[in-house]
ZALUM-427913 format. One line per field, with one value per residue (C-alpha): y, x negated, z negated. Coordinates in steps of 0.001 Angstrom, whole numbers. Example, Ala and Ser with C-alpha at 12.3 -4.5 7.8 and 13.67 -1.06 7.14 Angstrom:
y	c(-4500  -1060)
x	c(-12300  -13670)
z	c(-7800  -7140)
END
This chain:
y	c(42  3576  5242  7987  8651  11866  14201  13301  16259  19090  17262  18158  15904  16627  16727  13852  12666  10095  11076  8666  5191  4713  6513  8618  7024  7823  6495  9688  10920  13225  16071  17051  20166  21453  22982  25143  23527  24748  21451  21489  18870  16854  13200  11363  9906  6858  3921  3379  3413  6751  8066  10218  13147  13640  15447  17309  19565  18668  21028  23897  24050  22204  23229  19948  18001  14467  13793  12940  11175  8957  7450  8689  6277  6583  5796  2690  1571  1816  256  -2819  -3367  -2287  507  -1804  -3581  -376  685  -2483  -1746  -4088  -1471  -3291  -2500  -4918  -5907  -4884  -4838  -4932  -2990  -3611  -314  1227  3439  7092  9541  13003  14721  15839  16874  15682  12646  11899  13229  12775  10106  11662  14815  12945  11063  14249  15829  12534  11881  15360  15620  12254  12159  9186  8286  8673  5304  3953  3879  2193  2066  -600  299  -2804  -3462  -131  1029  4764  6539  9142  6566  8689  9701  8054  7616  7844  4092  3828  6547  4750  1337  2873  5176  2476  25  2767  3569  117  -736  2600  1261  -1222  -493  -54  -1230  -36  -2406  -603  -2207  -913  1622  -628  -3715  -3459  -2943  -6830  -9870  -11141  -8048  -8206  -11808  -11160  -7966  -9952  -12858  -10667  -8599  -11620  -13364  -10213  -9297  -12524  -11031  -7719  -8416  -10802  -9515  -8538  -6595  -6507  -3817  -3377  -3627  -7398  -8040  -9724  -9410  -12136  -15817  -16318  -13836  -16324  -19576  -22654  -21499  -18143  -19746  -22222  -19347  -17296  -20301  -21139  -17656  -17693  -21079  -19780  -16929  -19616  -21548  -18540  -17723  -14641  -13694  -12496  -10386  -9406  -7276  -9256  -6294  -3876  -5260  -7488  -10959  -9893  -10511  -7391  -6561  -8462  -5044  -3628  -319  240  -151  2293  4615  4612  3249  138  360  -2920  -4841  -8011  -8786  -12359  -14028  -14968  -14102  -12491  -13341  -13286  -13283  -16551  -18405  -20641  -19357  -15930  -14193  -12471  -9342  -8062  -4847  -3709  -654  243  2165  3558  6528  9618  10840  7775  5435  2691  -55  246  -2137  -3381  -4515  -5800  -3189  -3168  -1039  1631  2849  1714  3088  1029  549  1415  -576  429  -1202  -3967  -6273  -8792  -12292  -15661  -19023  -20020  -21751  -22692  -23833  -26702  -25985  -25940  -28227  -25169  -24494  -28024  -28229  -24559  -23926  -22150  -23436  -26236  -28047  -24701  -22141  -19332  -15757  -13456  -14919  -11640  -8220  -4582  -1152  -589  1481  4929  6415  5256  5661  6014  9266  9771  12644  13820  16796  19608  21476  24108  24421  22486  19074  17448  15266  12787  9658  6489  3218  -62  -3349  -1523  -156  -3381  -5327  -3113  -2839  -6721  -6553  -4134  -6616  -9406  -7213  -6800  -10573  -11253  -8834  -10359  -13891  -12818  -14595  -14415  -16226  -16721  -18663  -17677  -18978  -22225  -20463  -17816  -20616  -22509  -19421  -18517  -22032  -21996  -20766  -17260  -16477  -13646  -12211  -12209  -11110  -8841  -11344  -9365  -10795  -8165  -5526  -5301  -8140  -7811  -7816  -5775  -3742  -3086  -1935  -3643  -6709  -7488  -10074  -11417  -11712  -13114  -11898  -11802  -14079  -15663  -17073  -17219  -15661  -14863  -11092  -10503  -13959  -14271  -10486  -7845  -8086  -7348  -7316  -7279  -10879  -12016  -11171  -13293  -16104  -15972  -15959  -19120  -20962  -20100  -22625)
x	c(84  -1015  -2536  -4380  -6596  -5952  -8804  -10928  -13215  -11796  -8482  -5072  -2076  770  4412  6246  9666  10611  13712  16463  16650  12960  12515  9508  6167  4254  1179  583  -2305  -4979  -5334  -8996  -8206  -6275  -6988  -4840  -3460  -1221  867  4536  7057  10113  10933  11587  14972  13616  11266  9293  5467  3909  437  476  -1057  1871  4072  1719  -1236  -4436  -5993  -8326  -10487  -10927  -12141  -10962  -13731  -13400  -16982  -17430  -14054  -13187  -14692  -14082  -13412  -17039  -18345  -16193  -17191  -20921  -20388  -18433  -20706  -17954  -20030  -22340  -19282  -17609  -20836  -20363  -16833  -15370  -12768  -9505  -8447  -5907  -4639  -1681  -1409  2179  2964  6369  7269  10183  12479  12792  15530  14355  10898  9321  5634  3158  5031  7244  5827  5842  3387  2503  1443  -484  -2421  -3017  -4847  -6609  -7936  -9182  -10886  -12605  -13092  -10968  -8922  -5227  -3563  -697  2083  5468  8264  10922  14050  16181  16765  17539  19721  19698  16830  14102  11505  8556  9103  6569  6118  2440  2199  2821  381  -2276  -1602  -1666  -4754  -6873  -6147  -7025  -10284  -11588  -9984  -9477  -8248  -5749  -2079  100  3533  5624  8478  10948  12975  15760  14860  16575  14439  12392  15344  15449  13468  16424  16358  12601  12613  15232  13240  9976  11265  12908  9778  7489  9747  10095  6381  5321  6736  4996  1440  -1308  -1748  811  -341  1888  1600  4052  6905  7197  5948  8297  6871  5677  6009  8753  11041  12125  14183  13493  15663  13987  10565  11508  12610  9445  7106  9005  8633  4942  4582  6282  3651  851  2330  2351  -1276  -451  -2613  -760  -2725  -1269  -2249  -2648  -1122  -2611  -1480  -4488  -3679  -96  2529  4309  7999  10655  12083  8943  10517  10106  6318  6354  8408  5929  8584  7600  10120  11835  9060  8059  4482  3405  285  1093  200  2464  4176  3651  -144  -149  1222  -1592  -720  -1660  -5135  -4808  -6912  -8001  -9687  -13163  -15285  -17341  -20669  -21712  -23676  -21456  -24133  -24706  -22094  -24599  -23453  -25242  -23254  -19803  -18103  -14671  -11995  -10297  -9768  -10836  -10594  -6870  -4241  -2923  795  1201  1543  -2030  -4641  -6744  -7262  -4438  -5777  -5419  -3839  -317  2215  4176  1530  -848  -4560  -4730  -7281  -9423  -10075  -11070  -14343  -14540  -16013  -13530  -10429  -8519  -5504  -3619  -3890  -6452  -6260  -7574  -9379  -11202  -11524  -12479  -12397  -9357  -10598  -9072  -12403  -13796  -10617  -10126  -9512  -5854  -4420  -659  865  2173  5454  4769  1143  -1821  -2583  -3449  -6641  -6302  -7904  -5745  -6550  -5357  -4966  -2657  -5991  -7961  -5287  -4894  -8730  -8906  -6136  -8302  -11204  -9013  -8005  -11745  -12327  -9289  -10628  -14139  -12662  -10376  -7522  -5359  -7106  -3971  -4444  -8021  -8218  -9914  -12607  -13073  -13838  -15950  -18199  -18242  -19504  -22057  -25631  -24572  -22364  -24528  -24888  -21103  -19939  -20719  -20564  -19121  -20471  -19984  -17705  -14685  -12085  -8689  -7168  -3887  -2551  1152  861  1302  939  -2459  -2526  -6135  -7656  -10546  -14076  -16166  -18805  -21249  -19312  -15465  -13659  -10071  -10637  -12486  -12234  -15383  -15962  -15886  -16802  -20048  -18158  -21164  -21894  -18380  -16554  -18651  -18526  -14608  -14368  -16509  -14960  -11193  -9225)
z	c(-15  411  -2529  -4077  -7141  -8969  -9814  -6741  -6052  -3874  -3348  -4542  -5097  -2712  -3406  -1564  -809  1791  3799  4795  3281  2208  -1038  -2337  -2941  -6157  -4494  -2716  -495  -1757  537  1367  3261  6310  9649  12048  15128  17994  17788  18412  19283  18243  17823  21099  21767  23444  22733  25839  25719  25829  25161  21926  23582  25798  23370  21017  21479  19671  16999  18425  15319  12000  8663  7159  5041  3641  3540  -137  -763  2359  5384  8893  11859  13006  9581  9295  12785  11726  8220  9689  12712  15246  16999  18875  20382  21317  23289  25191  26192  23437  22178  22148  25649  27059  23537  21416  17748  16459  13227  11419  9727  7719  9814  8864  9523  8775  8936  5649  6229  5280  3930  6832  10076  13846  14675  18051  16498  13848  16497  18615  15645  14699  18204  18670  15373  15633  19396  20052  23143  22853  22055  23939  21563  21712  19242  19006  17122  17750  14023  12367  15380  16240  14490  15253  16651  16178  12543  10251  6680  5368  5104  8912  9785  7814  9433  12864  12514  10889  13711  16120  14277  14757  18223  19831  23183  21815  22319  19253  19038  16107  15229  12975  10414  8245  5617  3064  3948  832  -1511  -2457  -1762  431  2584  2821  3978  6660  7977  7860  9710  12431  12916  13049  15665  17773  17291  19178  22356  21853  21172  20082  16539  13870  10752  7669  5029  3290  5713  6295  2797  230  -3295  -5656  -4705  -7350  -5520  -2850  -2816  -719  2094  2398  2223  5118  7279  6640  7172  10452  11851  11034  12614  15716  15895  15527  18312  20610  19668  17667  14706  11590  9120  5877  2815  -506  -2402  -4929  -8179  -8751  -10077  -10877  -8287  -6933  -7723  -5790  -4879  -3193  -2706  -6439  -5916  -3014  -5125  -8013  -10387  -12205  -15030  -15700  -13846  -15641  -14546  -14028  -12789  -9160  -5693  -3059  42  2866  2311  457  3455  4836  8356  7510  7470  4023  3396  -22  -1073  -1800  -2791  52  -129  3014  4199  4773  7097  9426  8201  7383  5119  1770  -435  -1457  -4575  -5693  -6025  -9471  -12539  -13553  -9992  -9882  -12117  -15115  -15159  -11510  -8341  -7356  -9481  -7860  -4924  -4793  -5141  -6786  -6158  -4731  -6647  -3512  -930  -1305  -279  3597  5303  6328  2580  1749  -112  -622  -4030  -6442  -4630  -6280  -5098  -4050  -1456  -2492  -1284  89  2974  3815  2633  3445  1911  -312  -3252  -3521  -4606  -1015  826  4535  6337  7624  9294  9037  10865  8851  9555  12210  12652  11021  9664  6410  6128  3345  1886  1785  443  -879  865  3318  4659  4653  6594  9652  9689  10001  12711  14681  14306  15689  18665  19523  19247  21397  24105  23789  24175  27040  25302  22212  19611  17407  14166  13291  9752  10587  12698  9852  7400  9770  10363  6722  5771  8389  8633  10028  7145  5816  9291  10072  6694  3819  930  -1976  -5278  -7865  -9181  -11701  -11770  -10399  -13786  -13834  -16854  -17396  -21035  -23411  -20918  -19297  -16452  -16576  -13086  -11390  -10475  -7218  -6841  -4092  -1188  -1298  -4369  -5230  -5190  -1830  -35  2213  2115  4705  8328  10242  13485  16017  14800  13751  16931  19230  16760  16450  20204  20292  17405  17470  19405)
END
């Protein structure tokens, strides 16, 4: 989920209220400045594919600065080994990443904005090509298709940062989809089934997510697993965030977590759906240390308290062991994994202190540059990595988990991944209750999985080993 950390230097907390059916997030962005633009435009009334630059003019100048609080696209590209691939033309072209997102009804900048205007400013500031955007609004019915809550902007801009030539298809679900586990399952199943006809990668965070494993019954679980199996059968990779409540499962009404209200929430030690399904590539969160000058990777640790916020839905990398799914064959023999499915599989930057730069357009003129974080950042980052691998392989790799584990257990593990071995645990605190978590260690662990990518080595290996 999208998040912020109060008190970051030179940042201020923004007021926020989500219009329409999706309510306000208490996990707001931390603004790091603004710049004047000449951008104008209104939400389009159709859902056909369209470059983002067609409806909003880019900013002329920028005084925005996020150099000490969040990473730019270019810094992420260097830190995670993407830049050498981009120089070779491996930039996601020909691939499509599908992003299920909550529908919005009215603009409320900088919380609910026009995605085309957001991208116009983002691409101009960071010298990126305009993405090819498509919005599918089959499920919510008549809506303003280009209106985007901050979560959607984060998802889309992070994929674009890693795979700048990949197309982005936004599949809108009803704004009420996260009001209960039953509604979340229905929305997730629908989006997963439709997504298979739209692109080769589906990234879930949080629309499409459901909450803790205890939130579903057998029938709902069967429906969800069948949709994921259909995606695997169609060679579609599904990437999902593990959540931001550490070793505690998220609420069954995920809208409460997005809204910042955890009152009445009874925490329990569990993992969340859909990340725990063995057919999903689950992404956890880390604390990235990279040069703010060159982007060079310096180090990485597990993300947890105190960088998270106790009592909130934004505390630590989700991770642990399923109560529903037996250990899949690709996890056989992995040290630290018992008889049940362990998550995450992989990880990337998710710490609010080391967040990712996101741009949202303001009302009238200007834009807000802000640092976003959580596993809602690491999941789309990995979706971008898979888009690069699909392009490199000249085919949709589909269900990549067996290949990920084969590479990680081989001789090139430390070249293809940054093994995260230290940092705080993913213990979650909901005073007076503490859910004791796990710690990172060498190899796979239930906080960061196998670690974060070094794409210049990992992408060719994925193309070779994924069947």
